[in-house]
C-alpha positions in Angstrom: -2.4 1.5 13.6 -2.7 -1.8 11.9 0.8 -3.7 11.8 0.8 -3.5 7.2 0.2 0.3 7.7 3.4 0.3 10.5 5.5 -1.4 8.1 4.3 0.3 5.1 5.7 3.7 7.1 9.2 2.3 7.1 9.3 0.1 3.9 8.0 3.0 1.3 10.9 5.7 2.7 13.6 2.9 2.6 12.1 2.4 -1.2 13.5 5.7 -2.2 16.8 5.6 -1.6 19.3 5.4 -4.1 19.7 2.0 -4.2 18.0 -1.9 -4.7 16.2 -1.9 -1.1 14.5 -5.7 -0.5 12.6 -7.5 1.8 13.6 -10.4 3.9 15.9 -11.7 1.4 18.3 -10.0 -1.1 18.3 -12.4 -3.9 20.5 -11.4 -7.2 21.7 -8.1 -5.7 24.9 -6.1 -6.5 26.0 -4.2 -4.0 25.0 -1.2 -2.9 21.6 -2.8 -1.3 19.2 -2.7 2.1 17.7 -5.6 3.0 15.0 -4.7 5.9 13.0 -6.9 7.9 10.7 -7.2 10.9 11.6 -9.2 13.4 8.7 -9.4 15.9 6.9 -7.3 18.2 8.8 -6.0 21.6 6.5 -4.3 24.3 2.6 -4.3 23.4 -0.2 -2.4 25.5 -3.9 -4.4 26.0 -6.6 -3.0 27.6 -10.1 -4.6 27.1 -8.9 -7.8 25.9 -7.4 -6.6 22.9 -3.9 -4.7 21.8 -4.5 -1.3 22.1 -0.4 -0.4 21.1 1.7 -3.0 19.4 5.8 -2.0 19.1 7.6 -3.9 16.1 11.3 -4.1 15.9 13.6 -5.3 13.1 16.8 -4.8 10.9 18.1 -3.1 8.3 21.0 -4.6 6.3 23.6 -1.9 4.1 25.8 -3.7 2.3 28.0 -1.6 -0.3 32.1 -2.0 -1.5 32.7 1.6 -1.2 34.5 2.9 1.8 32.2 6.1 4.1 29.3 5.4 1.2 26.9 8.2 1.2 24.1 5.6 1.2 24.4 5.2 5.0 23.9 8.8 6.0 20.7 8.4 4.0 19.3 5.5 5.7 19.8 7.7 9.1 18.4 10.6 7.5 15.0 8.3 6.9 15.5 7.2 9.9 15.7 10.3 11.7 12.0 11.2 9.9 10.1 8.7 10.5 8.2 7.7 13.3 10.7 4.9 14.9 13.9 4.6 16.8 17.3 3.4 16.1 20.5 2.8 16.8 23.3 1.5 14.4 23.9 -2.0 16.1 27.1 -2.9 14.0 29.7 -2.1 11.1 32.0 -4.7 9.9 34.0 -5.5 7.3 33.6 -8.7 5.2 36.7 -10.2 3.9 35.0 -13.0 1.6 33.0 -10.7 0.1 34.8 -7.4 0.2 31.8 -5.9 1.5 31.3 -3.4 4.3 28.1 -4.5 6.3 26.1 -1.8 8.4 23.4 -2.9 10.6 21.1 -0.6 12.3 18.1 -2.2 14.6 14.8 -0.4 14.5 11.4 -0.4 16.9 8.5 1.4 15.9 7.7 3.9 18.1 3.6 4.6 19.6 
């Protein structure tokens, strides 16, 4: 599977979620919104002088004004359906913006 194919396999389902979705940067977003990005390569497997398998890592950040926003559940539902592993790495309330910020760390599988 190519690098772009792996990224699109996560990007396309995320864009179906009922809020604005951005890649790498948020621009002038109004909450709720998602910013997702790839961070790099974690594990890989090389054979015969080429990369046979490549595991990518990244983050999904979700920002909302609503306490208990159901979009957080939608994000996890998408992650459960895709060929990725993930953890909910952090949830924090940002005093200056009044936003709740969820962050998932993801990695491709296989």
